N, C-alpha and C positions, 0 to 999 in steps of 0.2 A: 766362393766355393766352385771348384772345377767339376764339370759334368762331362762324362765320356759320351762318345757318339751313341753307344748302346743305351745309355741313360736317357738321352734326348729322344731316341727313336721309340722308346717305350711309352712316351707321353703323347696323348692326343689332345690337341687344343681345338676348341671351337673358335678357330682363328679368324674366320671371316665368312661373310656372305658376299660372294660366291666361293666355291672351293678353290684351293690353290695347290698346284703340284708340289710335291715334297721329294726329298732325297733321303738317303740313309743317315745323313749327317745332321739333320734337323728334325724337330718334332713334326708329326703328321699335321697338315694344315687343313682342317675341314671347314674353315670359314668360307671355307671355300665356296636378315617386311610387307446414203439413207434416203431414207425416203424423204422426210420433211426437212426443209432448210431452216436452220436455226443459227442466227448470227449473234455472237456474244461480244461484249466490249473488248477492244484491242484486236479483234479479228481482222484479217486482211481479205478483201474481196477483189477478185479480178474478173471483169465482165467483158465478154467478147460477143459480137453480133455477126450474123451471116446475112448478106443482102438478099439471098434467094428466099429463105423461109422465115426470116426475121425472128428466129428462135434465140433466146438468151441462155447462155450457159454461165453459171457462176461457180468459181472455185473458192471454197471457203475454208479457212482454218477454223475448225469447230471448237477449239479450246483456246482460251486466252493464254498468252505466253507464260504467265506466272504459274499455270498448272504444271508446266514442264518440270520444274525443280521438285515439286511435291511428288510427282510420279517417279522421278529418278531416285529420290530418297527412299521411297517405298520399295522400289525395285532392289536397291542396294541392301536394305534391311532383310528382305526375303532371301536374297542370294547369300548374304553373310550367314544367316541361319542354316541354309542348306549346306554351306561349306563347313561350318563348325560341326554340324551333325555328321557329315561324312568323315571328318578328321577324328572325331572323338574316340572311336574304338581302335585306332590304328597305332597306338603307342608312338605318337609323333612321326609316324611314317615307317617305323621299323617293321610293323606287321602288314604293310601295304603290299598287295599283289600288283602286277602290271595293270590289271583292270582297275584297281583302286586308284593307282597313280593317274591313269588316263581320265578317270571320272573327275578326280579332284582338279586336275589341270583344266578340264573343260569348265568346271564351276568357277575356278579362279579367273579364267578368261572372261566369263560373263561379268564377274565383279569388277575386273579391270576396265571393262567397257563403260561402267557407270562410276568411275573414279571421281570423287568430288574435289580432289586436290590435284590440280593439273601441274602445279610446280611445287612438289613436296620439299625440295631443298630450301625453299623460301618460306616454309610453313613451320610455325612453332609446334605443330602437332607431331613433328618428327622427333623432337627432343625428348630425351628421357631413356628409361630402361625398359626394354622389350623382352618378353619371354618367347622362345621358339616353341611353337605348338605343332608344326609340321614341316618336314623337308623331304626332298628326294635324295639328298646327299648322304651316301653311305658312310663317308668318312666322319661326318658329324654324328650320325646315328651310331657309329662304332659297332655295326652289326657283326663284325668279325671277332669281337670279343665276347666272352661269357657275359651274360646280362648283369651279373653282380659287379663287373668291372666297368660298365658303361656309365657315363654321366647321367644322373637322374634328371637334371634340368639344365638347360642352356639359355644364356641371356646375351643380348646385344644392347649396348647403350650408344647413343649418338647425340652429339651437341653441335649443331650447325654453326653457332656463333664462333666457335674455335676450330671447327672442322676436325673434330676428333671422334674416334670410335673406340669401343672396348668390347671384347667378347669374354664371357665368363662361363666356366663350368661349375656345377654344384658338386657335391660329393660323388665319387670317393676321392677325386684328385684336386678339385678347386683350381684348375689351371686358368690362366688369364692371358690376354694379349691386348695391347693397345695399338692404335694406328692413326696415321694422318690421312685426311680425305682431300681429294682435289676434284672439284666439280667439273664434269665434262659437259653437262647441260643442266637444265632445271630439275631433272629427275635421275640423273646417273652420276656416280662418282668413281674415281680411281682410288683404290685403297692401297696404302703402303704401310706395312706393319713395322713397328720400331722395337718393341720390347715384349718378350714373353715373360710370364711369371709362373715358374713351375711350382706346383702345390700352393699357388697364390703368394709365394714368398720369395723364391729364388729368381732374380732377374737374369734373363739371357737376351742378348742383343739379337734381333731378328735379322736374317740375311737379306740382302738386297732383292733377291728373287721372290721374297714373301710379299706378293702383291696380287691384285686382281681388280675386278670392277663389279659394281653393284647398281642395279636399276630398281628404283622404287616404283612399282606399277599400280599400287592402290594404297591410299592412306586416309584414315579418318581418326577420330579421337581415341579409338580403342583397338583398331586392327590395321596391320600393315602386311602387304604382299610385296615380295621382292623377287627378282630373278637375277641369277648370276651369269657371268660370261662363260661358264662351263655348262650351261643349260639347266641348272638346278632351280627348283622352286622352293621358296621359303614363305611361311606364314607365321606371323608373330602377333602377340597381344601385348598391349601396354600394361605395365605393372607399377611403374613409378615415374611420372612425368617430371619430377623434381631432381632426378639423379643427375650428377655431374661426372663426366669422364675425367680422370686424372690428366693433367696437362704435362 
């Protein structure tokens, strides 16, 4: 089935994270995740003396090393709750003011600082289908359209074993796009799109310029934070860890 330039231009694809520039001849590409001294087991003590006054000074690690992970997990849980609470009333970011965006970015940075998955591309936690719950990308949010014509939900699936990704819109258009991934390091990939599916059915070959980069900055079993090469922030929640991207 042949599609005119105007037909393609009327379709908005959740084509990638991060956003990709588009032209009038292809679909809009908005893809564009103390006092007293107490020494505990495993503590490290450094003792120095002074010859003049013979005073001892001890530098003590007050908490055993294994307490660190517990505190970090607790911090991440509290920050996640704060982030989700801030996102909830913003319609995935469509209703976010500049102040809202700045606040959420600050919370996201706090969460990224306690990221438990340092090499997400090597983790099975990345695999599956994720739902986008917040972004700063206007092209993904489709805010230039009447609300009735905007995608109700957006999803991204990733399978690291085959280095494939897929982005999907829900109603009213059900557009899709698939892509190949090339690791740039243990947390960043180059994204090269290969096939769009208009209305989820009509295949259209993606142009060579349909590409970008995506960095995964936080990952656990149910939440992913990602940042794109155009400066956009993306927050996603896991909905189906068993989902497989078409090869």
